[in-house]
C-alpha positions in Angstrom: 0.0 0.1 0.0 1.3 3.5 -0.8 0.1 6.7 0.7 0.2 10.0 -0.8 -0.4 13.5 0.5 -3.4 15.5 -0.5 -2.8 19.1 -1.2 -4.6 21.8 0.8 -6.2 19.4 3.2 -5.6 17.7 6.6 -6.0 14.3 5.2 -4.2 11.8 3.0 -5.0 9.6 0.2 -4.3 5.9 -0.2 -3.3 3.8 -3.2 -4.5 0.3 -2.5 -4.3 -2.3 -5.4 -4.1 0.6 -7.9 -7.3 2.2 -6.5 -7.1 5.8 -5.2 -9.0 6.4 -1.9 -9.2 10.1 -1.8 -9.4 10.7 2.0 -8.3 8.9 5.2 -11.8 9.6 6.6 -14.6 7.1 5.9 -18.2 6.9 6.6 -18.7 4.0 9.0 -20.8 1.0 8.1 -24.3 1.5 9.7 -27.4 -0.6 9.6 -29.8 2.1 8.6 -33.0 0.2 8.7 -34.0 1.8 5.4 -34.9 -1.3 3.4 -37.7 -3.7 3.4 -37.5 -7.3 2.0 -34.1 -6.5 0.6 -35.5 -3.5 -1.5 -33.7 -0.2 -0.9 -35.9 2.8 -0.2 -35.5 6.3 -1.6 -34.4 7.4 1.7 -31.8 4.8 1.6 -30.3 6.3 -1.6 -30.6 9.8 -0.3 -28.8 9.0 3.1 -25.7 7.6 1.2 -25.8 10.2 -1.6 -25.5 13.0 1.0 -22.5 11.2 2.7 -20.5 10.8 -0.6 -17.9 13.4 -1.2 -14.2 13.4 -2.2 -13.7 14.3 1.4 -15.0 10.9 2.3 -12.6 8.2 1.3 -14.8 5.1 1.5 -18.6 5.3 1.9 -19.5 1.9 3.4 -23.0 0.4 3.1 -23.5 -1.2 6.5 -24.6 -4.5 7.5 -25.6 -6.2 4.3 -26.6 -9.8 5.1 -25.4 -12.7 3.3 -28.7 -14.1 3.2 -32.3 -13.1 4.4 -32.2 -15.7 7.2 -29.0 -14.0 8.7 -30.4 -10.5 9.0 -30.1 -8.4 12.2 -33.5 -6.9 12.0 -36.4 -7.0 9.5 -35.2 -3.8 7.8 -31.7 -5.0 7.2 -30.5 -4.9 3.6 -29.5 -7.9 1.5 -29.2 -8.8 -2.2 -32.3 -9.7 -4.2 -32.8 -10.2 -7.9 -33.1 -6.4 -8.2 -29.6 -5.8 -8.6 -30.0 -2.7 -10.6 -30.7 -0.7 -7.4 -27.2 -1.6 -6.1 -25.6 -0.8 -9.4 -27.5 2.7 -9.2 -26.1 3.2 -5.7 -22.4 2.4 -6.4 -22.5 4.6 -9.5 -24.1 7.4 -7.4 -21.3 7.1 -4.6 -18.5 7.0 -7.2 -19.9 9.9 -9.1 -20.0 12.1 -5.9 -16.3 11.4 -5.2 -16.2 8.4 -2.7 -15.2 4.9 -3.2 -18.1 2.5 -2.8 -17.6 0.1 0.1 -19.9 -2.6 1.6 -19.9 -4.5 4.9 -21.1 -8.0 4.6 -22.5 -9.6 7.7 -24.2 -12.6 9.2 -26.0 -12.8 12.5 -26.7 -16.4 13.4 -27.9 -16.8 16.9 -30.8 -18.3 18.9 -30.9 -15.1 20.9 -33.0 -12.2 19.9 -30.9 -8.9 19.9 -31.4 -7.1 23.1 -32.7 -3.5 23.0 -31.2 -2.2 26.1 -27.7 -0.8 26.0 -26.2 -3.2 28.7 -27.2 -6.8 29.2 -27.7 -7.5 33.0 -27.3 -11.3 32.4 -24.1 -11.7 30.5 -23.5 -15.3 31.8 -26.7 -16.4 30.0 -25.5 -14.8 26.7 -22.0 -16.5 27.0 -23.5 -19.9 27.8 -26.1 -19.8 24.9 -23.5 -18.6 22.3 -21.0 -21.2 23.5 -23.6 -23.9 23.2 -24.8 -22.5 19.8 -21.3 -22.6 18.4 -20.5 -26.1 19.6 -23.8 -27.5 18.2 -23.8 -25.7 14.7 -22.9 -28.4 12.0 -19.8 -28.0 10.1 -21.8 -28.2 6.9 -23.8 -25.0 8.1 -20.5 -23.2 8.8 -19.2 -24.0 5.5 -22.5 -22.8 3.9 -22.0 -19.5 5.6 -18.4 -19.3 4.5 -19.5 -20.0 0.9 -22.2 -17.2 1.3 -19.7 -14.7 2.4 -17.6 -15.5 -0.7 -20.4 -15.4 -3.1 -21.9 -12.2 -1.6 -18.5 -10.5 -1.9 -18.1 -11.5 -5.4 -21.4 -10.3 -6.3 -21.0 -7.1 -4.6 -17.8 -6.6 -6.5 -19.7 -7.2 -9.8 -22.1 -4.6 -8.7 -19.6 -1.9 -8.4 -18.2 -2.1 -4.8 -14.6 -1.6 -4.7 -14.1 -2.4 -1.0 -15.5 -5.5 0.9 -15.6 -5.3 4.7 -16.1 -8.6 6.3 -17.9 -8.0 9.6 -16.2 -10.0 12.3 -17.0 -7.5 15.1 -19.9 -6.8 17.6 -20.8 -10.3 18.3 -21.9 -11.2 14.7 -21.2 -14.9 13.7 -17.7 -14.4 12.6 -16.9 -12.3 15.6 -18.1 -15.2 17.7 -16.0 -17.7 16.0 -13.0 -15.4 16.5 -13.6 -15.1 20.3 -11.7 -17.4 22.5 -14.3 -16.3 25.2 -17.1 -17.7 23.0 -15.8 -20.3 20.6 -14.7 -23.5 22.3 -14.8 -25.7 19.3 -11.8 -28.1 18.9 -12.3 -28.8 15.2 -11.1 -26.7 12.4 -13.6 -23.9 13.2 -11.7 -23.1 16.4 -10.9 -19.7 17.5 -7.1 -19.9 17.1 -6.4 -21.2 13.6 -8.5 -18.7 11.5 -9.3 -21.5 9.1 -12.8 -20.0 8.4 -11.3 -16.4 7.6 -8.6 -17.9 5.5 -11.2 -19.9 3.6 -13.3 -16.6 2.9 -10.3 -14.5 1.9 -8.9 -17.1 -0.3 -12.3 -17.7 -1.9 -12.7 -14.0 -2.7 -9.2 -13.7 -3.9 -9.5 -16.6 -6.3 -12.3 -14.7 -8.3 -11.3 -11.0 -7.5 -7.6 -10.8 -6.9 -7.7 -6.9 -6.9 -10.7 -6.5 -4.7 -9.9 -4.5 -1.5 -10.7 -6.5 1.5 -11.3 -5.0 5.0 -11.7 -7.0 8.1 -13.7 -5.3 10.9 -13.0 -6.8 14.6 -13.9 -5.7 18.0 -10.7 -4.9 19.9 -12.4 -4.9 23.2 -15.3 -7.3 23.6 -16.4 -6.4 27.0 -16.2 -10.0 28.3 -12.8 -10.1 29.9 -10.7 -7.5 31.6 -9.0 -4.9 29.3 -5.5 -6.3 29.9 -6.4 -9.8 29.0 -8.6 -8.7 25.9 -5.6 -6.6 24.6 -3.3 -9.6 24.9 -5.8 -11.8 23.0 -6.1 -9.2 20.3 -2.3 -8.8 20.1 -2.1 -12.6 19.4 -4.9 -12.4 16.9 -3.4 -9.5 15.0 -0.2 -11.3 14.6 -2.1 -13.9 12.6 -4.3 -11.5 10.7 -1.4 -9.5 9.1 -0.3 -12.8 7.5 -3.7 -13.0 5.6 -4.2 -11.3 2.4 -6.2 -8.3 3.9 -5.7 -4.8 2.8 -7.4 -3.0 5.8 -8.1 -4.0 9.4 -10.8 -1.9 11.0 -11.0 -1.6 14.8 -14.4 -1.3 16.6 -15.3 -2.4 20.0 -18.0 -4.3 21.8 -20.6 -7.1 21.5 -24.1 -5.9 20.7 -25.8 -8.3 23.1 -23.3 -7.6 25.9 -22.6 -3.7 26.0 -23.6 -1.4 23.3 -21.8 1.4 24.9 -18.5 0.0 23.7 -20.0 0.2 20.1 -21.5 3.8 20.8 -19.0 5.2 23.3 -20.5 7.5 25.8 -19.7 11.3 25.4 -18.1 11.4 28.8 -15.5 8.8 27.8 -14.0 11.5 25.8 -12.8 12.2 22.2 -11.3 9.2 20.2 -11.4 7.3 23.5 -10.0 4.1 22.1 -7.5 5.4 19.7 -4.4 4.4 21.7 -5.4 0.8 21.0 -4.6 0.9 17.4 -1.7 3.3 16.9 1.0 0.9 17.8 -0.2 -1.5 15.2 -0.2 1.2 12.5 3.4 2.0 13.3 4.3 -1.7 13.6 2.7 -2.9 10.3 3.0 -0.1 7.8 1.8 -2.2 4.8 -1.7 -2.7 6.4 -4.2 0.3 6.2 -5.6 0.5 9.7 -9.0 2.1 10.6 -10.3 3.6 13.9 -13.9 4.2 14.9 -15.3 5.7 18.0 -16.2 9.2 19.4 -14.5 11.3 16.8 -16.1 14.8 17.3 -13.4 17.0 15.7 -10.8 16.4 13.0 -8.8 19.5 14.2 -8.3 17.8 17.7 -7.2 14.4 16.3 -3.4 15.7 16.2 -3.0 14.1 12.5 0.5 15.4 12.2 1.4 13.0 15.2 -0.2 10.0 13.8 1.0 7.4 11.3 0.0 8.0 7.6 -1.4 4.4 7.3 -4.1 5.3 9.9 -7.6 6.1 8.8 -10.9 6.9 10.6 -14.5 5.8 10.2 -17.1 8.4 11.4 -20.6 7.5 12.3 -22.6 9.9 14.5 -20.6 13.0 13.3 -21.6 12.3 9.6 -25.2 11.2 10.5 -25.7 14.6 12.1 -24.0 16.5 9.4 -23.0 14.8 6.0 -20.6 17.6 5.4 -18.7 17.4 8.7 -15.4 16.3 7.0 -15.7 18.8 4.2 -16.4 21.7 6.7 -13.6 20.5 9.0 -10.8 20.3 6.4 -11.8 23.6 4.8 -11.7 25.5 8.1 -15.4 25.9 8.4 -15.9 24.0 11.7 -18.2 26.9 12.9 -20.7 25.8 10.3 -20.8 22.1 11.4 -24.1 20.8 12.8 -22.7 18.7 15.6 -24.1 15.4 17.1 -25.7 16.2 20.4 -26.0 12.6 21.4 -29.9 12.4 21.0 -29.4 8.8 20.3 -32.1 8.3 17.7 -29.4 6.7 15.6 -29.8 3.7 18.1 -33.2 3.3 16.6 -33.4 -0.5 17.4 -32.8 0.2 21.2 -35.7 2.8 20.9 -37.9 0.2 19.2 -38.0 2.2 16.0 -37.7 0.9 12.5 -34.9 2.9 10.9 -32.3 5.4 11.7 -33.1 9.1 12.6 -31.3 12.1 13.8 -33.0 15.2 15.2 -29.9 17.4 14.3 -29.8 16.2 10.6 -33.6 16.8 10.3 -33.3 20.3 11.7 -30.6 21.4 9.3 -31.1 19.2 6.2 -32.3 22.0 4.0 -28.9 23.7 4.4 -27.1 20.6 2.8 -25.8 21.0 -0.8 
């Protein structure tokens, strides 16, 4: 991977497999809830259109399920026979100046996703997931692996240049990666990464130049932080030997503690950034991505950070789709800032799709 300076901005661009990613700031993958039976609504298109600019390097379509039976909630997106809508979307994102990315995901659990932010009965969750993983047949795991490969290849054909494999937040691949959850002793154990290698090699066989991103939860919220960091250090040593272009850090398990996924305001700006910086310095040929509580680009201290470190923004860009553009053009006084109204956590509020009072109040000012 090569990095190049962008003139007149606080960002840098990346050259990955011959594709220029125009900015180090990405729109984080988000399950918007703006689709029904796999069909994308007009609101879905508008949501991603407004957050596509040359100041946004990759615009990730979040949480696209590998199959309807593996959705997170009824309004989760997935591929249907109506592929033209996805081609329209990727062309729109590219025309607006961003690189089209997609997060491929699978939730496979006997548990209904919890709505509250913190699970008060973590032991039941742990025991249920361990039992689920032990009992799932090899054939079903292999079928899920094949669906990850097939969905990624299909996404590439529909115009997506970046595929993010969702192995964070307690989704199925995240569970397989977790030594706290996966106690299988066969080839699908938590240590050998056979399932990840199979997915990545399967994609590479058909699409050798496709950019592959892997998203993991650095802190799961199960063990103490010291032990979790040690586990992730061991995991990352294995991941860098895989044919992955980007490793994205998030945190948390959805059914344990959502606050690690959506950090509290009082935890501070970029509160988990220290967990990733050392890896960016140590492994310069990987593009690393950080997400979590980024409120201001001007206070990130970019001149002190490694050039192969990128940032995914969620709430800031939901509240103001021009957050990055205003930031790098010294118009921070015009930013409509997230005020933690929490309507973006729509599922927790028993709502069907994403919302943002700050965006709704100011949307008529968006170009």
